[in-house]
C-alpha positions in Angstrom: 0.0 0.0 0.0 1.4 3.4 -1.0 2.0 5.5 2.2 1.0 9.1 2.2 2.9 11.5 4.4 1.7 15.1 4.7 0.7 17.9 7.1 -3.0 18.1 6.7 -4.3 21.0 4.6 -4.7 24.2 6.5 -2.4 22.9 9.2 1.0 23.9 7.7 0.6 27.4 9.1 2.5 27.6 12.4 -0.2 29.9 13.8 -2.8 27.2 13.5 -2.7 24.5 16.2 -2.7 21.6 16.6 -0.9 20.5 13.5 -1.5 17.0 12.2 1.0 14.7 10.5 -0.6 11.8 8.6 1.0 8.7 7.2 -1.6 6.4 5.6 -4.3 5.8 8.2 -2.1 7.0 11.1 -2.5 10.5 12.6 0.0 12.2 14.9 -0.8 15.6 16.4 1.6 18.4 17.4 0.4 20.8 20.1 1.9 24.2 20.9 2.1 24.9 24.7 3.9 27.1 27.1 5.6 26.2 30.4 7.2 28.8 32.6 7.4 31.3 29.7 8.9 28.6 27.4 7.3 27.5 24.2 7.1 23.7 23.9 5.8 21.5 21.0 4.2 18.3 22.1 3.9 15.3 19.8 0.8 13.3 20.9 -0.1 9.8 19.5 -1.3 6.4 20.5 1.1 3.5 20.3 0.4 0.0 19.0 -1.3 -1.0 22.3 -3.6 2.1 22.3 -1.7 3.8 25.0 -1.6 7.6 24.7 2.0 8.9 24.4 3.7 12.3 24.1 7.1 13.7 23.3 8.2 17.3 23.8 10.6 19.5 22.0 11.5 23.2 22.2 12.0 23.2 18.4 9.0 23.0 16.1 11.0 21.4 13.2 12.3 18.8 15.6 8.7 18.1 16.8 7.7 17.7 13.1 10.5 15.3 12.5 9.5 13.2 15.5 5.9 13.2 14.4 6.8 12.1 10.8 9.1 9.4 12.1 6.5 8.2 14.7 3.7 8.2 12.1 5.9 6.2 9.6 6.8 3.6 12.2 3.2 3.2 13.4 2.0 2.9 9.8 4.7 0.3 9.1 3.4 -1.7 12.1 -0.1 -1.5 10.6 1.1 -3.0 7.4 2.9 -5.7 9.2 -0.2 -6.5 11.3 -2.4 -6.5 8.2 -2.6 -9.9 6.6 -5.2 -9.0 4.1 -5.4 -9.7 0.4 -7.7 -8.9 -2.5 -11.0 -7.3 -1.7 -10.3 -7.0 2.1 -7.1 -4.9 1.5 -9.0 -2.7 -1.0 -11.8 -2.2 1.5 -9.3 -1.2 4.2 -7.5 1.2 1.9 -10.8 2.7 0.8 -11.9 3.2 4.4 -8.6 4.8 5.3 -8.9 7.2 2.4 -12.5 8.2 3.4 -11.1 9.1 6.9 -8.2 11.2 5.6 -9.9 14.5 6.5 -11.4 13.3 9.8 -8.3 13.0 11.8 -9.4 9.5 13.0 -8.0 6.1 12.3 -9.9 3.1 11.0 -9.7 1.3 14.4 -10.9 4.4 16.3 -13.9 4.7 14.0 -14.6 1.0 14.4 -14.5 1.3 18.2 -16.8 4.3 18.2 -19.2 2.4 15.9 -19.4 -0.6 18.2 -20.0 1.6 21.2 -22.8 3.3 19.5 -24.4 0.0 18.4 -24.3 -1.2 22.0 -26.1 2.0 23.2 -28.8 1.7 20.5 -29.4 -1.9 21.5 -31.1 -2.8 18.2 -33.5 0.1 18.5 -32.5 1.7 15.2 -29.5 2.6 13.1 -26.7 5.0 13.9 -28.0 7.3 11.1 -31.5 7.3 12.6 -30.1 8.1 16.0 -28.1 11.1 14.5 -31.2 12.3 12.6 -33.2 12.1 15.9 -30.5 14.1 17.7 -30.4 16.8 15.1 -34.2 17.2 15.1 -34.1 17.8 18.9 -30.8 19.6 19.2 -31.8 22.1 16.6 -29.4 25.0 16.0 -26.1 25.4 17.8 -26.5 26.5 21.4 -25.7 30.1 22.2 -23.4 30.4 25.2 -24.6 32.6 28.1 -23.4 33.2 31.6 -25.9 32.8 34.4 -25.6 36.4 35.7 -26.2 37.9 32.2 -29.2 35.5 31.7 -30.7 36.5 35.0 -30.5 40.2 34.0 -32.2 39.6 30.7 -34.9 37.4 32.4 -35.7 40.1 34.9 -35.9 42.7 32.1 -38.4 40.4 30.3 -40.5 39.8 33.4 -40.7 43.6 34.0 -41.7 44.1 30.3 -44.3 41.5 30.8 -45.9 43.6 33.5 -45.0 41.7 36.6 -45.9 43.4 39.9 -43.2 45.2 41.8 -43.7 42.7 44.7 -43.1 39.8 42.3 -40.1 41.6 40.8 -38.6 42.0 44.2 -39.0 38.3 44.9 -37.3 37.4 41.6 -34.4 39.8 42.2 -33.8 38.3 45.6 -34.0 34.6 44.7 -32.4 34.6 41.3 -29.8 37.2 42.4 -28.6 34.6 44.9 -28.5 32.0 42.2 -26.5 34.2 39.9 -24.0 34.9 42.7 -23.5 31.1 43.2 -23.2 30.3 39.5 -21.1 32.4 37.2 -20.6 29.7 34.5 -22.5 29.1 31.2 -26.1 28.0 31.9 -25.6 24.8 29.7 -22.9 23.3 32.0 -24.9 23.6 35.3 -26.2 20.2 36.3 -29.1 18.9 38.3 -26.7 18.0 41.1 -25.2 21.5 41.2 -28.7 23.1 41.6 -29.8 20.5 44.2 -26.6 21.1 46.3 -27.1 24.8 46.1 -30.7 24.5 47.3 -29.7 22.2 50.2 -27.0 24.7 51.3 -29.7 27.5 51.6 -30.8 26.0 54.9 -34.4 27.1 54.4 -37.8 25.4 55.0 -39.3 23.1 52.5 -41.8 25.6 51.2 -39.1 28.3 50.7 -36.8 25.8 49.0 -39.6 24.9 46.6 -40.1 28.6 45.9 -36.5 29.0 44.9 -36.7 25.8 42.8 -39.7 27.2 40.9 -37.9 30.4 40.0 -34.8 28.5 38.8 -36.9 26.2 36.7 -38.6 29.2 35.1 -35.1 30.7 34.4 -34.0 27.5 32.7 -37.1 27.5 30.5 -36.3 31.1 29.5 -32.8 29.9 28.6 -34.4 27.3 26.3 -36.5 29.9 24.6 -33.4 32.0 24.0 -31.4 29.2 22.4 -29.0 28.6 25.3 -30.4 25.2 26.1 -31.7 22.3 23.9 -35.4 22.8 23.3 -38.0 20.1 23.7 -36.6 18.3 26.7 -36.3 18.6 30.4 -33.7 21.0 31.8 -31.3 20.4 34.6 -33.6 22.4 36.9 -36.6 20.1 36.0 -34.7 17.2 37.5 -34.3 18.8 40.9 -36.5 17.1 43.5 -39.2 19.1 45.3 -38.7 19.4 49.1 -41.2 18.1 51.5 -43.5 21.0 52.5 -44.3 20.3 56.1 -46.3 23.5 56.1 -47.1 23.9 59.8 -50.2 24.4 61.8 -52.4 27.3 60.6 -52.9 29.9 63.3 -55.9 32.2 63.3 -57.5 34.8 65.6 -60.4 33.8 67.7 -63.7 35.7 67.4 -63.1 37.2 70.9 -59.6 38.4 70.1 -60.7 40.0 66.8 -63.6 41.8 68.5 -61.3 43.1 71.2 -58.8 44.4 68.7 -61.3 46.2 66.5 -63.3 47.7 69.4 -60.1 48.9 71.2 -58.4 50.4 68.2 -58.7 54.2 68.4 -56.1 54.8 65.6 -58.0 54.9 62.3 -55.2 53.3 60.4 -54.8 50.4 62.8 -58.5 49.8 62.8 -58.8 49.8 59.0 -55.8 47.6 58.6 -57.2 45.0 61.0 -60.7 45.1 59.5 -59.6 44.9 55.9 -57.2 42.1 56.6 -59.6 40.0 58.7 -62.6 40.4 56.4 -61.0 40.4 52.9 -58.0 38.1 53.3 -55.7 40.5 51.3 -52.0 39.9 51.7 -50.2 42.5 53.8 -48.4 43.8 50.7 -51.7 44.1 48.8 -53.2 46.0 51.8 -50.4 48.5 51.9 -50.8 49.2 48.1 -54.6 49.7 48.4 -56.2 52.9 47.2 -59.6 54.2 48.1 -60.5 54.3 44.4 -60.3 50.5 44.4 -62.8 50.1 47.2 -66.4 50.3 45.9 -68.7 50.1 49.0 -71.8 50.7 46.9 -70.9 47.9 44.4 -69.8 45.7 47.3 -66.3 44.7 46.2 -62.6 45.6 46.4 -60.5 45.5 43.3 -57.0 44.0 43.6 -55.3 45.2 40.4 -52.9 42.9 38.6 -50.1 45.3 39.1 -50.6 45.1 42.9 -51.3 41.4 43.2 -48.6 38.9 44.1 -49.9 36.6 41.4 -50.1 39.5 38.8 -53.8 38.7 38.3 -56.7 41.0 38.9 -59.4 39.8 41.3 -62.5 41.2 43.0 -63.0 40.6 46.7 -66.5 41.0 48.2 -67.1 43.5 50.9 -68.9 41.6 53.6 -71.7 43.5 55.5 -69.8 43.8 58.7 -66.7 45.2 56.8 -68.9 47.8 55.1 -69.8 49.1 58.6 -66.2 49.3 59.7 -65.3 51.2 56.5 -68.1 53.7 56.5 -66.6 56.3 58.9 -63.3 56.4 56.9 -64.4 56.1 53.2 -62.7 58.5 50.7 -63.1 58.8 47.0 -59.3 58.4 46.2 -55.9 58.3 47.8 -53.8 55.7 49.5 -55.6 53.9 52.3 -52.4 53.5 54.3 -49.7 56.1 54.3 -47.5 54.6 57.0 -44.9 52.2 55.7 -44.6 50.7 59.1 -48.3 49.8 59.5 -47.5 46.1 60.0 -45.3 47.0 63.0 -47.8 49.4 64.4 -50.6 46.8 64.3 -48.5 44.0 65.9 -47.4 46.4 68.7 -51.0 47.4 69.3 -52.0 43.8 69.6 -49.4 43.1 72.2 -50.5 46.1 74.2 -54.0 44.5 74.3 -52.5 41.3 75.6 -53.1 39.5 72.3 -50.4 37.6 70.6 -50.0 38.8 67.0 -50.1 35.9 64.5 -48.0 36.2 61.4 -50.3 36.1 58.4 -53.1 35.6 60.9 -55.5 38.0 59.3 -55.4 36.2 55.9 -55.5 32.8 57.6 -58.5 33.8 59.6 -60.4 35.1 56.6 -59.8 31.8 54.7 -60.8 29.7 57.7 -64.0 31.5 58.7 -65.0 32.2 55.0 -64.7 28.6 54.0 -66.6 27.4 57.1 -69.4 29.9 56.2 -69.8 29.3 52.4 -68.3 25.7 52.1 -67.0 26.7 48.6 -63.2 26.3 48.3 -63.0 27.5 44.6 -64.9 30.6 45.5 -62.7 31.4 48.5 -59.6 30.7 46.3 -60.8 33.2 43.7 -61.3 35.8 46.4 -57.8 35.2 47.9 -55.8 34.8 44.7 -54.9 31.2 45.6 -55.7 27.7 44.4 -58.7 25.6 45.5 -56.3 22.8 46.5 -54.4 24.9 48.9 -57.6 26.4 50.4 -59.1 23.0 50.9 -56.0 21.4 52.3 -55.0 24.2 54.7 -58.3 25.7 55.9 -61.0 23.0 55.8 -62.7 22.4 59.2 -60.4 24.7 61.2 -63.5 26.4 62.7 -67.1 25.2 63.2 -69.8 27.0 61.2 -71.2 28.5 64.4 -68.0 30.4 65.0 -67.9 31.5 61.4 -71.4 33.2 61.9 -70.0 35.0 64.9 -66.9 36.1 63.0 -68.9 37.7 60.2 -71.1 39.3 62.9 -68.2 41.2 64.5 
């Protein structure tokens, strides 16, 4: 067989590395490296046993000479090992020629072929597998660092009209994620994300909230061409934490009556009444405007821009709440001007000898409302929540008789 010895086309320029010396089916590569400010040229090849070998030289011509000599000797060994004749030898030479521009030897391709066949396990051909991959891989992925991706994602969410409260939450959670991961989004694994979540040392529900935002970030990365589309991301593979929840605490009828009847400060009285009899979140209460309270129509509008879920909803004004609102009703303007209204109310409760319950006003509304109307989907709509959560957390917390008293305060 006629041996061919050449430096592959496009590789004879010393500025392009690695250079490849080929003799027949044998390929030997020359790499340009630096070590302690010295330029070295490494000749890298596999010997007859398949072991990876390397030789170094400070002279590029010397390295090329080593490469040519090594390739020649290895090819001579191939000839000696080959005991082929006729059509077999022609087939081998034809295969070697087809691989000239690939940089791979015949045995390397044969090894890769057999490995692929084992993976397929008779479920198709290699060509079909490649075609399937290309359909799902689509275009070449665009590299993007996590911090830059988070910035773009937040800009998009803001453009989508997310509420300021929701944007604050995204900034906080994804900001921590960006600080922990500064690499390309495509190299972050499920294990990386799981370990990060575990290191947060937060409750199960909070961990799941972080997970949900990271999953959304990875979906955004898919839409922008940074991850393969049409398949689960690394974030999807992260397990959900067990949400132990905790016992729901609410105010008793007696405690609520005492708080409202003792409150001389108008703002404190309004905050307690609106929270207890509408179930609005504390952040939604503080953003409330008198123009959104329609006492004649009998509802309070929670605008999408002020809602945690970014969805508009109408909350009915119960008859007892209408009476508590009547002395203070205005046509427009912020209902609460004090930014520290939460602190003011909790301090007032302690002064009355009543322990302030975190989220107690909202929990109380859900519990007493569900006990009164027995309609979880209806209560869920009023509170901007899901029927499943309402049913699971608030069912049968209070008897119907107590609910009647609550709505009679």
